[in-house]
C-alpha positions in Angstrom: 94.9 145.3 296.9 91.6 147.1 296.5 89.5 145.9 293.6 89.4 149.3 291.9 93.2 149.6 292.0 93.5 146.1 290.5 91.1 147.0 287.7 92.9 150.2 287.0 96.3 148.4 286.9 94.9 145.8 284.5 93.4 148.4 282.3 96.7 150.3 281.9 98.5 147.0 281.3 96.2 145.8 278.6 96.1 149.2 276.9 99.8 148.8 276.4 99.4 145.2 275.2 96.6 146.0 272.8 98.5 149.0 271.5 101.6 146.9 270.8 99.5 144.1 269.1 97.7 146.7 267.0 101.0 148.2 265.9 102.3 144.8 265.0 99.2 144.0 262.9 99.3 147.3 261.1 97.0 150.0 259.8 94.6 147.4 258.2 93.4 146.4 261.6 92.0 149.9 262.2 90.6 150.4 258.7 87.9 148.5 257.0 88.3 144.9 258.1 88.2 141.6 256.2 86.2 138.7 257.6 89.2 137.2 259.3 90.4 140.5 260.7 86.9 141.3 262.0 86.8 138.0 263.9 90.3 138.5 265.3 89.6 142.0 266.4 86.4 141.1 268.3 88.1 138.2 270.0 91.2 140.2 271.1 88.9 142.8 272.5 86.8 140.2 274.3 89.8 138.6 275.8 91.1 141.9 277.1 87.8 142.9 278.6 87.4 139.5 280.3 90.9 139.7 281.9 90.5 143.4 282.9 87.1 142.9 284.7 87.2 139.1 285.4 87.7 137.7 288.8 90.5 135.3 287.8 94.1 136.3 287.9 95.3 134.5 284.8 96.9 137.7 283.3 99.7 135.7 281.6 97.1 133.5 279.8 95.2 136.5 278.6 98.3 138.2 277.3 99.4 135.0 275.6 96.0 134.6 273.9 96.1 138.2 272.6 99.6 137.7 271.3 98.6 134.5 269.5 95.6 136.1 267.8 97.8 139.1 266.9 100.5 136.9 265.4 98.1 134.7 263.5 96.5 137.9 262.0 100.0 139.3 261.2 101.1 136.1 259.4 97.8 135.8 257.6 98.3 139.3 256.2 101.8 138.3 255.0 100.5 135.1 253.4 97.7 137.0 251.7 100.3 139.3 250.1 102.2 136.3 248.7 99.4 134.0 247.7 96.3 135.0 245.8 94.3 131.9 246.6 95.0 132.4 250.3 93.9 136.0 250.0 90.7 135.1 248.2 89.9 132.6 250.9 90.5 134.8 253.9 89.6 138.2 252.5 87.0 137.2 250.0 86.4 138.4 246.4 84.6 141.4 245.0 81.0 140.7 243.8 79.7 142.4 240.6 76.4 144.0 241.4 76.0 146.0 238.1 77.5 144.9 234.8 77.0 146.5 231.4 74.5 148.8 233.0 72.3 145.9 234.3 71.7 145.0 237.9 72.9 141.4 238.7 69.9 140.2 240.8 71.5 136.8 241.5 74.6 138.4 242.9 72.5 140.7 245.1 70.7 137.7 246.5 74.0 135.9 247.0 75.3 138.8 249.2 71.9 139.2 250.8 71.6 142.8 249.6 68.2 144.3 248.8 67.7 146.9 246.1 67.4 149.5 248.9 70.9 148.5 250.1 72.3 148.9 246.6 70.6 152.3 246.2 72.0 153.4 249.6 75.6 152.4 248.6 75.2 154.2 245.2 74.0 157.4 247.0 77.2 157.3 249.1 79.0 157.6 245.8 76.8 160.5 244.8 74.9 158.4 242.3 71.2 158.6 242.5 70.2 156.6 239.4 71.2 153.0 238.9 70.7 153.6 235.2 73.7 156.0 235.2 76.1 153.1 236.2 78.0 151.0 233.8 79.8 148.8 236.3 79.7 148.4 240.1 81.4 145.9 242.3 81.0 145.2 246.0 84.5 145.0 247.5 85.5 142.3 250.0 85.5 145.0 252.7 81.9 146.1 252.0 82.6 149.2 250.0 81.0 149.7 246.6 83.2 150.7 243.6 81.3 152.4 240.8 82.2 153.2 237.2 79.6 155.6 235.5 78.6 155.3 231.9 80.8 157.3 229.6 78.2 160.0 229.0 77.7 160.5 232.7 81.4 160.7 233.6 82.7 164.2 234.5 84.8 166.0 231.9 88.6 166.1 232.4 91.2 168.4 230.9 92.3 165.4 228.8 88.9 165.0 227.3 89.0 168.7 226.2 92.6 168.3 225.1 93.7 171.0 227.5 97.2 171.3 228.9 97.3 171.7 232.6 100.1 172.2 235.1 101.3 169.3 237.3 100.3 169.8 240.9 102.4 168.6 243.9 101.3 168.3 247.5 101.4 171.6 249.4 104.0 171.9 252.1 102.7 173.1 255.5 105.4 175.5 256.7 103.5 177.3 259.5 101.3 175.7 262.1 99.9 177.3 265.2 102.3 180.3 264.7 105.4 178.1 264.5 107.6 177.5 261.5 108.1 173.9 260.4 111.7 173.8 259.3 111.6 170.4 257.6 108.6 171.3 255.4 110.2 174.7 254.6 113.3 173.0 253.4 111.3 170.5 251.4 109.6 173.4 249.6 113.0 174.8 248.7 112.4 178.1 250.5 114.3 179.8 253.3 113.2 181.6 256.5 114.2 185.0 254.9 111.8 184.4 252.0 109.0 183.3 254.3 109.5 186.3 256.5 109.4 188.6 253.5 106.1 187.0 252.2 104.5 187.3 255.6 105.5 191.0 255.7 104.0 191.5 252.2 100.7 190.2 253.6 100.9 192.7 256.5 100.9 189.9 259.1 103.2 188.6 261.8 104.0 185.0 262.5 101.9 185.0 265.7 98.8 185.9 263.6 99.0 182.9 261.4 97.3 179.6 262.3 98.2 177.7 259.1 100.6 178.6 256.3 101.2 176.4 253.2 103.4 176.7 250.1 101.9 175.3 246.9 103.7 173.7 243.9 104.0 177.2 242.4 105.9 178.5 245.4 103.1 180.7 246.6 102.3 181.2 250.2 98.7 181.0 251.4 97.8 181.5 255.0 94.8 181.2 257.4 94.8 183.6 260.4 93.4 183.3 263.9 91.3 186.4 263.5 88.8 185.6 260.7 87.9 189.3 260.4 91.4 190.0 258.9 91.2 190.0 255.1 94.2 188.3 253.7 95.0 189.1 250.0 95.3 186.1 247.7 98.7 185.5 245.9 99.2 187.8 242.9 102.5 186.6 241.4 101.0 184.5 238.6 98.3 187.0 237.5 100.9 189.8 237.6 103.3 187.8 235.4 100.5 187.1 232.9 99.5 190.7 232.8 103.1 191.8 232.3 103.7 189.5 229.4 100.4 190.6 227.8 101.5 194.3 228.2 104.9 193.6 226.7 103.3 191.9 223.7 100.8 194.8 223.3 103.6 197.3 223.5 105.5 195.5 220.7 102.5 195.7 218.5 102.0 199.4 219.2 105.7 200.1 218.4 105.4 198.2 215.1 102.5 200.5 214.1 104.3 203.7 215.2 107.6 203.1 213.4 108.3 204.0 209.7 111.2 201.5 209.5 110.2 198.3 207.8 113.0 196.4 209.5 112.0 197.7 213.0 108.3 196.9 212.3 109.2 193.3 211.4 111.3 193.0 214.5 108.5 194.3 216.8 105.9 192.1 215.1 108.1 189.0 215.4 108.9 189.6 219.1 105.2 190.3 219.8 104.3 186.9 218.2 107.0 185.2 220.3 105.6 186.7 223.5 102.1 185.6 222.6 103.4 182.1 222.0 105.1 182.1 225.4 102.0 183.3 227.0 99.9 180.5 225.4 102.4 177.9 226.6 102.5 179.4 230.1 98.7 180.0 230.4 98.0 176.6 232.2 100.6 177.6 234.9 99.5 181.2 235.2 95.8 180.5 236.0 
C-alpha cells in the first residue's frame, strides 16, 4: 500500500475515533478546559498524530490509549459532579484578585499574574478602572468574574421600580426562504397567519433570508436585498394609539353632553381606559 494512501486511511480512521471520544467526553472538552482536561486533550491529540504519521502499525494500541484517556476524563467529570473535594482537586478553585475594592497582591503573585494581566482581564469585561470594582475572582478556567461597585453598576428597571414585560426567546420561523414548521408550531402561529404577515410586508417567501416571531407574536424579517425597506411591526403602537384615542373621545363626549349621568359615565370609562393603558404600557413599547 502506498504511504500516502495509508496516511489518508489512518487520518480518516482517527477522525472518527476522536469524534466519538469527544462526543463521549461532552461539550466541556471543547469549551474552556480545566487543568486535567487540558492535559488529557493534548495527550489524546499527540497520540492520534503519532499513530497517523508514525511508521509503526500499532493502530489498536493507539485507539486503546485514546479510549483510556477519554474514559478517564469522562469518569473524572462524573466524579467531579458528585464530590466537591474531587472537583476542587482536579479543576481547581477560584482565586479572589479584588476584594472590598482592594487588589489582593498576594493572590496575584500566587497565580503569577502581573498588574498588566489583571488590567487586561478587566478590559475584557469593559472595566477600565480597577477602582470601579468591588469584587473580582479568577475562575479555575482562567476567566475573570467581576462585580462592580454599586454606584458603578448599570441601572435596571427594578432599580427604577418600573414594570417591564417578560421576554421569551424569539422563534426562527423562516430561514433561507424556507418555513421551519417546528418553530412555527412552537410560536403558536399557523402557515396562513405567516403568509398573511408576509403579504402585509409586501414580500414573498423567496425574498426572506431570516424571519423571527418575538414573544409578542410580531414577525420581523431580514431580506436578501438590503435595498428593500421593510416596515417595522406596528401592532403595538397602533393598539396604544387606539386606546389613547378612545380615552380622549370619552373625555370630549363628557364635555359635550348636558346630562350629568352621561357625563359621569364618560368620565368613568375614560379613567378606566387610562388605567388600562398605564398597565399595558410596558407591553406596548
